[in-house]
C-alpha positions as CSV (number, residue, x, y, z in Angstrom):
1,M,21.5,9.0,27.2
2,Q,22.7,5.5,26.8
3,K,22.5,4.2,23.3
4,P,20.3,1.2,22.6
5,G,21.9,-2.1,21.8
6,Y,21.5,-3.6,18.4
7,A,22.2,-7.3,19.1
8,C,18.6,-8.2,18.2
9,L,18.6,-6.4,14.8
10,P,19.3,-8.1,11.4
11,P,22.2,-6.7,9.6
12,N,20.2,-5.6,6.6
13,L,18.4,-2.8,8.4
14,P,19.9,0.7,9.2
15,R,20.9,0.4,12.8
16,R,20.8,4.2,13.2
17,R,17.0,4.2,12.6
18,L,16.0,1.2,14.8
19,V,15.4,0.7,18.4
20,C,14.5,-2.9,19.4
21,G,10.9,-3.3,20.8
22,A,12.4,-4.9,23.9
23,A,14.8,-2.0,24.7
24,A,12.0,0.5,24.1
25,A,9.7,-1.3,26.4
26,L,12.4,-1.3,29.1
27,A,12.7,2.4,28.9
28,L,9.0,3.0,29.7
29,P,9.0,2.7,33.5
30,A,11.7,5.3,33.8
31,A,9.6,7.7,31.9
32,A,6.1,6.8,33.2
33,Q,5.0,10.4,32.8
34,S,6.1,10.8,29.3
35,P,3.6,10.2,26.5
36,I,3.5,6.9,24.7
37,V,5.1,7.5,21.3
38,I,3.7,6.0,18.1
39,K,6.0,6.2,15.2
40,F,4.0,6.1,12.0
41,S,6.0,5.5,8.9
42,H,4.8,5.5,5.4
43,V,6.3,5.8,1.9
44,V,4.1,8.4,0.2
45,T,4.1,12.3,0.3
46,P,2.0,14.0,3.0
47,D,-0.4,15.5,0.4
48,T,-1.7,12.1,-0.8
49,P,-4.9,10.6,0.7
50,K,-2.9,8.2,2.8
51,G,-0.5,10.9,3.8
52,K,-3.3,13.2,4.9
53,A,-5.2,10.4,6.7
54,A,-2.0,9.6,8.6
55,L,-1.9,13.3,9.7
56,R,-5.6,13.2,10.6
57,F,-4.9,10.0,12.7
58,R,-2.2,11.9,14.6
59,Q,-4.5,14.9,15.3
60,L,-7.3,12.7,16.5
61,A,-5.1,10.5,18.6
62,E,-3.2,13.2,20.3
63,A,-6.5,15.3,21.1
64,G,-8.5,12.2,22.1
65,T,-5.8,11.0,24.6
66,Q,-5.2,14.5,25.9
67,G,-1.5,14.2,25.2
68,R,-1.0,10.8,26.8
69,V,-0.1,9.5,23.2
70,K,2.3,11.3,20.7
71,V,2.1,10.3,17.1
72,E,5.2,11.0,15.0
73,V,4.5,10.7,11.3
74,Y,7.5,9.9,8.9
75,P,6.3,10.2,5.3
76,N,7.9,9.7,1.9
77,S,10.3,6.9,3.1
78,Q,12.1,9.1,5.6
79,L,12.7,6.2,7.9
80,Y,12.3,3.0,5.8
81,K,11.8,1.9,2.3
82,D,9.2,-0.7,1.3
83,K,11.3,-3.8,2.0
84,E,12.5,-2.5,5.4
85,E,9.4,-1.2,7.0
86,L,7.5,-4.3,7.8
87,E,10.5,-6.0,9.5
88,A,11.0,-2.6,11.4
89,L,7.3,-2.9,12.6
90,Q,7.7,-6.5,13.7
91,L,10.8,-5.6,15.7
92,G,9.0,-2.6,17.3
93,A,11.3,0.0,15.8
94,V,8.1,1.6,14.6
95,Q,4.6,1.0,15.8
96,M,2.4,1.8,12.9
97,L,2.5,1.6,9.0
98,A,0.1,1.7,6.2
99,P,1.7,-0.5,3.5
100,S,0.1,-1.7,0.3
101,L,-1.7,-5.0,0.7
102,S,0.7,-6.6,-1.8
103,K,3.5,-6.3,0.8
104,F,2.3,-9.1,2.8
105,G,2.8,-11.7,0.1
106,P,6.6,-11.7,0.5
107,L,6.0,-11.9,4.3
108,G,4.5,-15.2,3.8
109,A,0.8,-14.2,3.8
110,K,0.2,-15.2,0.2
111,Q,-3.5,-14.8,0.4
112,F,-3.1,-11.1,0.4
113,E,-2.0,-11.3,-3.1
114,I,-5.6,-11.7,-4.2
115,F,-5.8,-7.9,-4.2
116,D,-3.2,-7.7,-6.9
117,L,-5.2,-9.8,-9.4
118,P,-6.1,-8.0,-12.6
119,Y,-9.8,-6.9,-12.7
120,I,-10.7,-8.6,-9.5
121,F,-12.4,-5.4,-8.5
122,Q,-14.3,-3.3,-11.0
123,T,-15.7,-0.7,-8.6
124,E,-14.5,0.9,-5.4
125,A,-17.7,-0.4,-3.8
126,Q,-16.5,-4.0,-4.4
127,F,-13.2,-3.5,-2.6
128,V,-15.0,-2.0,0.4
129,Q,-17.5,-4.9,0.4
130,V,-14.8,-7.5,0.5
131,T,-12.5,-5.7,3.1
132,S,-15.3,-4.6,5.5
133,G,-16.7,-8.0,5.9
134,K,-15.6,-11.5,7.1
135,I,-13.0,-11.8,4.3
136,G,-11.2,-8.8,5.4
137,Q,-11.3,-9.9,9.0
138,D,-10.0,-13.4,8.2
139,L,-7.0,-11.8,6.3
140,F,-6.1,-9.6,9.1
141,A,-6.3,-12.6,11.5
142,A,-3.6,-14.3,9.4
143,L,-1.1,-11.5,10.4
144,E,-1.5,-11.9,14.2
145,A,1.2,-14.7,14.4
146,K,3.6,-12.3,12.6
147,N,3.2,-9.7,15.4
148,I,1.1,-7.6,13.2
149,K,-2.4,-6.3,14.1
150,G,-4.6,-5.0,11.3
151,L,-6.7,-2.0,12.2
152,A,-8.3,-0.9,9.0
153,Y,-8.2,-1.2,5.2
154,W,-7.6,2.0,3.2
155,S,-8.0,2.5,-0.6
156,G,-5.7,4.2,-3.1
157,G,-7.9,3.7,-6.2
158,F,-7.3,2.0,-9.6
159,H,-4.1,1.6,-11.4
160,V,-3.0,2.8,-14.8
161,F,-0.1,1.9,-17.0
162,S,2.5,4.4,-18.3
163,A,5.4,4.3,-20.7
164,N,7.1,6.5,-23.4
165,K,5.0,4.8,-26.1
166,V,1.2,4.5,-26.5
167,L,-0.2,1.5,-24.7
168,R,-3.6,0.9,-26.4
169,K,-3.4,-2.9,-26.3
170,P,-1.9,-5.5,-23.9
171,E,0.7,-6.5,-26.5
172,D,2.0,-2.9,-26.7
173,L,3.8,-3.7,-23.4
174,K,5.8,-6.5,-25.0
175,G,9.5,-6.2,-24.2
176,L,9.1,-3.2,-22.0
177,R,10.8,-3.0,-18.5
178,M,8.0,-2.1,-16.2
179,R,8.5,-1.3,-12.6
180,I,6.3,-3.0,-10.1
181,P,6.3,-3.6,-6.3
182,S,7.3,-7.0,-5.0
183,S,4.3,-9.2,-6.0
184,K,4.2,-12.6,-7.6
185,V,0.8,-11.8,-9.1
186,L,2.0,-8.5,-10.6
187,E,4.9,-10.3,-12.2
188,A,2.7,-12.8,-13.7
189,T,0.4,-10.0,-14.9
190,L,3.2,-8.3,-16.7
191,R,4.7,-11.5,-18.2
192,T,1.3,-12.4,-19.6
193,M,1.7,-9.3,-21.8
194,G,5.2,-10.1,-22.7
195,A,6.5,-7.3,-20.5
196,L,9.6,-7.5,-18.2
197,P,8.7,-6.8,-14.6
198,Q,11.3,-5.0,-12.6
199,V,10.8,-5.0,-8.8
200,M,12.1,-1.9,-7.1
201,P,11.2,0.2,-4.1
202,F,8.6,3.1,-4.5
203,S,11.2,5.7,-3.5
204,E,13.4,4.7,-6.4
205,V,10.8,4.7,-9.2
206,Y,11.2,8.4,-10.5
207,Q,15.0,8.2,-10.9
208,A,14.7,4.8,-12.7
209,L,12.2,6.2,-15.0
210,Q,14.2,9.4,-15.7
211,S,17.4,7.4,-16.3
212,G,15.8,4.7,-18.4
213,V,16.5,1.9,-16.1
214,V,12.8,1.1,-16.6
215,D,10.6,1.9,-19.6
216,G,7.4,2.4,-17.6
217,T,5.4,1.7,-14.5
218,E,1.8,1.2,-13.1
219,N,0.3,2.9,-10.2
220,I,-2.7,4.9,-9.0
221,L,-3.1,8.3,-10.7
222,S,-2.3,10.4,-7.5
223,S,1.2,8.8,-7.5
224,Y,1.8,10.2,-10.9
225,T,1.3,13.7,-9.7
226,S,2.7,13.5,-6.2
227,Q,5.8,11.7,-7.3
228,K,5.9,13.7,-10.5
229,Y,6.1,10.7,-12.8
230,Y,4.4,12.7,-15.4
231,E,7.6,14.6,-16.0
232,V,9.3,11.4,-17.3
233,Q,6.5,9.5,-18.8
234,K,5.0,10.5,-22.1
235,H,1.9,8.3,-22.2
236,I,-0.7,7.1,-19.6
237,T,-3.4,4.6,-20.4
238,L,-6.4,4.4,-18.0
239,T,-6.5,0.6,-17.9
240,H,-7.8,0.4,-14.3
241,H,-6.3,-3.1,-14.4
242,T,-5.7,-3.6,-10.6
243,H,-6.7,-1.7,-7.4
244,T,-4.4,-0.5,-4.7
245,G,-5.5,-1.1,-1.0
246,Y,-3.6,-0.4,2.1
247,A,-3.6,-1.9,5.5
248,L,-3.4,0.4,8.6
249,I,-1.3,-2.0,10.9
250,V,0.4,-1.8,14.3
251,N,2.9,-4.0,16.1
252,R,0.6,-6.4,17.9
253,K,2.6,-6.6,21.2
254,F,2.6,-2.8,21.4
255,W,-1.1,-2.6,20.7
256,D,-2.1,-5.4,23.2
257,G,0.2,-3.7,25.8
258,L,-1.6,-0.3,25.7
259,P,-4.0,0.6,28.5
260,G,-7.6,-0.3,27.6
261,D,-8.9,3.2,27.7
262,L,-6.2,4.5,25.3
263,R,-6.8,1.6,22.9
264,G,-10.3,2.5,22.8
265,V,-9.7,6.2,22.0
266,L,-7.1,5.1,19.4
267,T,-9.6,2.7,17.8
268,D,-12.0,5.5,17.4
269,A,-9.3,7.7,15.8
270,V,-8.6,5.0,13.4
271,K,-12.2,4.8,12.4
272,Q,-12.5,8.4,11.8
273,A,-9.2,8.8,9.9
274,S,-10.3,5.7,7.7
275,A,-13.6,7.5,6.8
276,Y,-11.5,10.6,6.0
277,E,-9.2,8.7,3.8
278,A,-12.1,7.1,1.9
279,Q,-13.6,10.5,1.2
280,L,-10.3,11.8,-0.2
281,V,-9.5,9.0,-2.6
282,A,-12.1,9.5,-5.2
283,Q,-11.5,13.2,-5.4
284,E,-7.8,13.0,-5.3
285,N,-7.6,10.7,-8.3
286,V,-10.1,13.0,-10.2
287,D,-8.0,15.9,-9.3
288,A,-4.9,14.0,-10.4
289,L,-6.3,13.2,-13.7
290,A,-7.2,16.8,-14.3
291,E,-3.8,17.9,-13.2
292,L,-2.0,15.4,-15.6
293,K,-4.1,16.7,-18.5
294,A,-3.5,20.4,-17.6
295,A,0.3,19.9,-17.3
296,G,0.3,18.7,-20.9
297,K,3.5,16.7,-20.6
298,T,1.7,13.4,-20.6
299,Q,-0.8,12.0,-23.1
300,V,-3.7,10.3,-21.3
301,L,-5.6,7.6,-23.2
302,D,-8.9,6.6,-21.9
303,L,-10.1,3.2,-23.2
304,T,-13.4,2.6,-24.6
305,P,-15.5,-0.3,-22.9
306,T,-14.6,-2.6,-25.7
307,E,-10.7,-1.8,-25.5
308,R,-10.8,-2.3,-21.8
309,E,-12.5,-5.6,-22.2
310,V,-9.6,-6.7,-24.3
311,W,-7.3,-6.0,-21.4
312,R,-9.6,-7.9,-19.0
313,R,-9.9,-11.1,-21.1
314,T,-6.1,-11.0,-21.8
315,L,-5.2,-10.7,-18.0
316,W,-8.0,-12.9,-16.5
317,P,-6.0,-16.1,-17.0
318,V,-3.7,-14.8,-14.2
319,H,-6.4,-15.7,-11.7
320,K,-6.2,-19.4,-12.7
321,E,-2.4,-19.3,-12.6
322,M,-2.4,-17.9,-9.1
323,E,-5.1,-20.0,-7.8
324,S,-2.9,-22.5,-6.0
325,R,-0.8,-19.7,-4.4
326,I,-3.7,-17.6,-3.2
327,G,-6.3,-20.3,-2.5
328,A,-9.2,-21.4,-4.6
329,A,-11.6,-21.1,-1.6
330,L,-10.6,-17.5,-1.0
331,L,-11.0,-16.7,-4.8
332,A,-14.4,-18.2,-4.7
333,Q,-15.5,-16.1,-1.7
334,V,-14.3,-12.9,-3.3
335,Y,-16.1,-13.8,-6.7
336,Q,-19.4,-14.4,-4.7
337,A,-19.0,-11.2,-2.7
338,T,-18.3,-9.0,-5.7
339,G,-20.4,-10.8,-8.3
340,V,-17.4,-10.6,-10.7
341,T,-17.3,-13.5,-13.2
342,H,-15.2,-14.7,-16.0
């Protein structure tokens, strides 16, 4: 088989993993009887809610299209790390991703950084209310010009902080090197507490914690078990300071080029896989908390309502700091939808 050309690829992406969208499209007529392949790449393990939902989508898509579509799922950063995967999707090297919503900020869609704001959501229902309505639709519409089609919002749950010291108050993070994904909002959040934010890919976090390159991190509880952070972190505080959301997205040109009947079947598969993911999230984080406590390697601190309010009041000024970046009108819409006030 003739090797694909790489002239259209940027030098910072691994060429052995990429096939230009145009080159892939040219190959389709020659293999008209072959199934349409959807490469679905993500950065977490298969046993997480997102990982299980990806496998459920594969099952539903292949069964629903009677083999006309083949879904190849690549979990745990097998193909791409955080910074690479969106560019790979835009080029057509993969067709589907489920990145965290914070990944769209560095791409130029700064309005998505609203999801990183501390305490913007206090319940899972508030996140669903915002993403399932007009606000969520408008945000997805902003991605169309970037060759990205948003199909669904998935949840990961609320975040906690961890370190090798007790984190009872925001000032306890002062001077700590804390790993975060690329997000200006999260950087501002950490700096508000005097911490030193360290941006690095998800796949490198365990080693960085183990070696002491960073002192701590923040993430959803299921990441602490699936990635085994509890082995290298002595203390976790259930701050619930921010919420993880994911976007199930596809290459827009690929999606628009699908036969209408297949697109309809895949849309239904997305809906079913999304409902399944939502069912998993709450239970997975409950199970993760139980597993962390049972392992006994990490001390878990659950804050009282009064203690958590101290964190909220300390971090709320980040909203005002980021207002011009995210958009005052969008902030007002979310406040109105959730009923969250200062």
